[in-house]
C-alpha positions, -999 to 999 in steps of 0.1 A, spaced: -13 203 219 -30 174 202 -51 180 172 -89 178 176 -104 145 165 -137 146 146 -160 117 151 -184 111 122 -221 105 130 -232 69 128 -249 57 96 -287 54 96 -295 23 118 -260 16 129 -247 23 164 -280 39 174 -291 28 208 -325 37 222 -329 49 258 -359 32 273 -373 17 304 -352 -10 321 -355 -44 306 -379 -65 327 -364 -94 345 -389 -118 329 -375 -108 294 -339 -113 306 -347 -147 320 -365 -157 288 -335 -147 266 -310 -164 290 -331 -196 289 -332 -195 251 -294 -191 250 -291 -221 275 -312 -242 252 -290 -233 223 -256 -236 241 -261 -254 273 -254 -242 308 -219 -229 300 -228 -192 293 -204 -166 304 -206 -128 305 -188 -109 277 -159 -85 281 -156 -69 315 -191 -78 326 -193 -98 358 -229 -111 354 -251 -123 325 -277 -97 338 -253 -70 326 -252 -83 290 -283 -67 275 -288 -38 251 -318 -22 235 -312 -12 199 -333 -7 168 -365 -19 185 -348 -51 198 -336 -64 231 -302 -80 225 -285 -105 249 -248 -111 242 -227 -138 258 -198 -161 256 -198 -198 258 -172 -216 280 -145 -231 257 -153 -208 228 -138 -175 217 -169 -164 199 -194 -139 212 -230 -150 206 -262 -129 206 -299 -136 208 -326 -110 204 -363 -103 208 -384 -76 193 -398 -50 217 
């Protein structure tokens, strides 16, 4: 039998995600447009996501949009206060 693994709670303000209403499409479009201004039309979803529409998180009173840029190995993020 494997030993039990204890997972420590996240530190204050780290790893704490808020559960809220779905992010409005207008907000998603605004953040995607801001990312396109910054990086051009070459945005790609991160990780196993198949669409940019899946690349949003609400955390610490902010809406975060994370994405990759074609030809780059860096994940980028842009946010907006709630």
